[in-house]
N, C-alpha and C positions, 0 to 999 in steps of 0.2 A: 489549492486540493479541493477537492469535492468535500462537501461535509454529506456525510454520511451513517448514521447510527447502526452498525451491523446488528439488528435481536437474531436472527435467523442462523447464522453464520460465525459462530464466537468459539474461543475456548474456554472453558472451565478451570480454574487454575482451581488444582485440589492439593494442599499443603500436606498429603500424607507422606512425609521426607523424615526419615529420623529425628530422632529429638534428642539433637545434641544440648546439651544443658547449659551451655554456656552460648549458645545463638538465640537470638531474638528477631522475629521479623518485624520490622517496622514499616505498615504502610500509608500511603499517603496519597491521595487523588485532588485532580483539579478539574478542568475540561479546557480541550483545544483542540482545534482543526472541528469542531463540531461533535465531538462525542467528548468521554470519560480517558482524562488521560492518568494515570496511575503508574506509582514508582513501589516499587517492594523491596527495601533492602536487608539481606541478613550481617547482623553484625554481633558480636559478643557487648560494644559499649556503645551507647547512643549520645554520649559526648561528641559535641558537634556536627551530628548527624543534619540538626537545620538546616544549617552553613550549605550544605551539600545537594539539600533537594532545592532550597532554594535557589540555588545557583543552576539546578535542573531546572525548575520550570521556568525560571528565567529563561533557559536556552532555548527551551521549546518554544517560548512566546515570541521570540527572536526569529526564529525559524518561520513559523507560523508568518509573521509579520514581513518577512522576506519572501516563502512559497506561495502566499496562498491567493488565489483569485476571485474570494470575497472583497479582501482586502481594498478597498480603491489604490492607497497609497504605498501597496507591496511595489518590491521589486519586479515581481512578474506582470502585476496589474498594470505598471507601467509601461514597461516592455509591449505588452497588449495592444493596449493604449496609439503606439506608436510604430505599428506594424507595417510596413509598407509603405513607412514616411523616408526611410533611407536613417532615421536618427537613431545612433546610439544611444544606451541608456547605461551610466554606471549602474555594478552592483557585486553583491561581495562573495566570495568563493563557496559559501553552501550553492549560491543557485547555478553556480556557474559546475560546481561537483555533481551535481542531478542531473544537469541535462548533458555532462559527458555520458555520464553514466544512462541512461535513460536514450542518447544517438546510439549507444552501443548494444541496447537491448532494441532498440529498432532494426538494427542490422540482425542481431542473430535470430529474432522471429519473424523476420519476412514484413516485416509493418503494420502487424499483428498488434504489438506494443507503440504506440506513436502518442505522443505527448503534445502534439501540434493539433491535438483535435480540439481546441477550443471553444470552437465555432458549433460543431457537432453538440459539445456538450451542454451547450448553451440553448441549441435547440431543442434538446428531450429533454430539460428541465423547463422549457414553456410546454411541451407536451404533458405533464405531470402534472403544473398546472392548471393547462386548460381544460384537457382530453382529448387533445385534438393534434394530429399525428402531421407532423414537418413533411412538406413539399419533398417527396424521393428524389427527383432533378435537383434540387438545390443539395441534400445529401451529400448526392454522387459525384456535385462538380464541387464541394470541399473537399470529398474524400481523394478525387484525383487529385487538387491541390498542393494537399497536405504529403502527399508521399513525395516531395518534391523536401530537396536542403536546406530549407528556409535560416536556418537557427543561425548567425554569424555571429563571433565574437569579435573585438577589435583586437589589433597584433598585438599589444599586452594583454589582453584576455579579461580587460577592468570594464571592459564596457560590451554592452549586447543588441542585437537587432535585430529584427524579424522582416527576412527581404518581400513576403506576400501579403499582403493584409487579407488572405485567407486560412495562412496559420497564428494561431492565441495558444498561448500555453496552458496548458491543464494538468497539475502532475497527480492527479486523484489514485492513476493508476499506481503509484509508489514512495510518496510524498508522506502515508504516515511510516513507513518502515524507514525510509529514511531519518525521519525528525528520532525515532522511539532509538536506533541504533546510533546517533550523535550523542542523544539523552545518556545514552548506556553508558560509552565511552569517556564522557566526561566525570559521570558520575566514579568509573575507577581513575580517572585521572584525579578525580576528589581525595582518593583514600578513600575509595568506597568497592573493592574488588567484589563483593558480590552482593549481585543486585539483577534482578527483571525491571525493563521498563515495557508498559501494556499503553500504545497509542489506538486505542478504539479496535483493540481486537488484532492490530497490529506489535507483535510480542518482540524485545532483543531481550539475551539472558546471558549473565558470565556461569561461573558455577555456584553450589545453593552456599559452599560453605570451603573453607580452605581443605577439606578431606576428598574436594572434588565428587560432594552431592550433587543430584541432579533434582529440578522443579518436576513435577507431575502435574500432566495436562491432560484434561479429554475434551476429548472433541465432540462438538456438538453438532450431530446429523442432521439437518431440518427435515421432519415429513418420517424419522425413523425415531430408533429408540433416544431416548435423552440423550447418553453420552456412550460413545463408542465402547463395547468393551474391554478393547485393548487400550488402556492407558500410554501415554506417551511420556517416555522418561528422559529429561533433556538438558541440557549442560551448553555454556559458550556456543550460542547459534540463536538465529531467528526463527520463526514460523508466521506465517498468513492464510488468510483465507481469502475468497475471492468468491461473489456467483450471487442468486439471486436472494435479494431481501426487501421491504418493505420498501425499498427507494426504487418503485416498479409501477408502470400503470395498466391498465387492464381495459384496450379500447376494443369493443366488438368482443369476439369470443379468442381473441388474443390477448397475453400477457408479455412486454416488452419489460424487460430487465433495466439497470441503469447502468450495466454493461454496456459500452458498445464495439463497433468494429469497425476501426478507425479505416479498413482499407475498403466501404462500403457504405460506411455514414449510417449504416440501422443499427437501433440498438439488438441484443439478442433475443431471443423468443423459444429458446430449449431452457434446460430447466437444472445444465450442466455448472457444479462446482468443483472447485479445486484449492487444495490446501498444499503449500509447499515450505520447506525446513532448511534453511541454506545456512552456511557460516557467517551473511550479512543481511540487516534489516531491508534494505531497500533491495537487493536480491530475492530475497525472499516476497516480496510485495508485488515488485513486477511478473514475476515467474504464478505467483498464483493468478493473476488478472489475463497474462498472454492464454495460459492454460485453459482457458472458459472458453476463449476465442479461436483459439489453433487446435485442426486435426485433428485426431492422435496419431496418426502417422507423423505430422509435424512435427510434434512435438515429444515422440520418442528419438526424429535427427535431431531435436535442440538438447537435450538432455546426455548426448552425446558430447556438447562440447559442454556440457556443466556438469563434472563429474564429482561434483561433491555436494550436491542437492537430493532431498528427499522429495517424491510429491506424489501425491493421492490426487484423483480423477473420479467424479463420480457423477450420475444421474438419475433422477426418477423418473422411472414410466408407466403410468399405469400404476403409480402407488407402490413401484417397486423401484427398489435401490441397486442401480448397478454399477460395478465400480469396472470406471471405464481404463481407468491406467492405475497401477499401485509400485510405485518406485521407491520398495525400500521402506516403503511408510510404515503400514500396519504390515 
């Protein structure tokens, strides 16, 4: 997964809920996927909570060890190393599951969301390090090559290979949302039904308490007021944002985002950002990413196929905030 700490696009978790005397909020934090990883549990009694938190943190660690492109021994990295060789590599169900979702997202977005862009990500990481633009011809060649279906599972779906050397997996567009959702599901299964998981700004939550209380979040809009006037009251859903962060580079007069358009190989140069709310963390994550890439007309067509999501897309032009699309979010 892309290691990125999103300083500009973030959610301010505001505990402005009703104060039920029996309910206490317990907050636990570690670091995962290059970002703070936080769990908040709402409970009447903390007995046994440490075991549930330990299990959840271990799950997040194990998922990162399978899905990270930064860890050379991860399943994803080992599959990448064998790209184009014809060799299958054994994988566990999380990598299979997230890739199935990613392939569906690629079809829905007509290629705007594509997890086979690992080589493009590597080229732009080098650009941020060296302050030199990558070769646009090479970027275009990779972009064309990854439009094909190079992800192949073995007959029993326990192994994976990449048919084309140009294909390298990178799950930065949906990985944190996937992990947040999996950890939340684990907490509920472990007997902690009222919880919130924040994986570096990709947040999944149940309700606040047995009375169906809502979590209250403020959406911080970069370049504007610190927190939007309208607070978000949420439960049993996930929320994610994507857009310009400190993971960007300025070369000459042009600023290049960390978000890439896999159809062209180029980093985005506009100031668009997006926030998505969805029933599932993976969906919220990839939708927010795709909405920063796709033309507004394409996004509107996509939303017809996704009736249970809320989406806000905005952009700063000459210091002015323009709301490009607001689908039931504010």
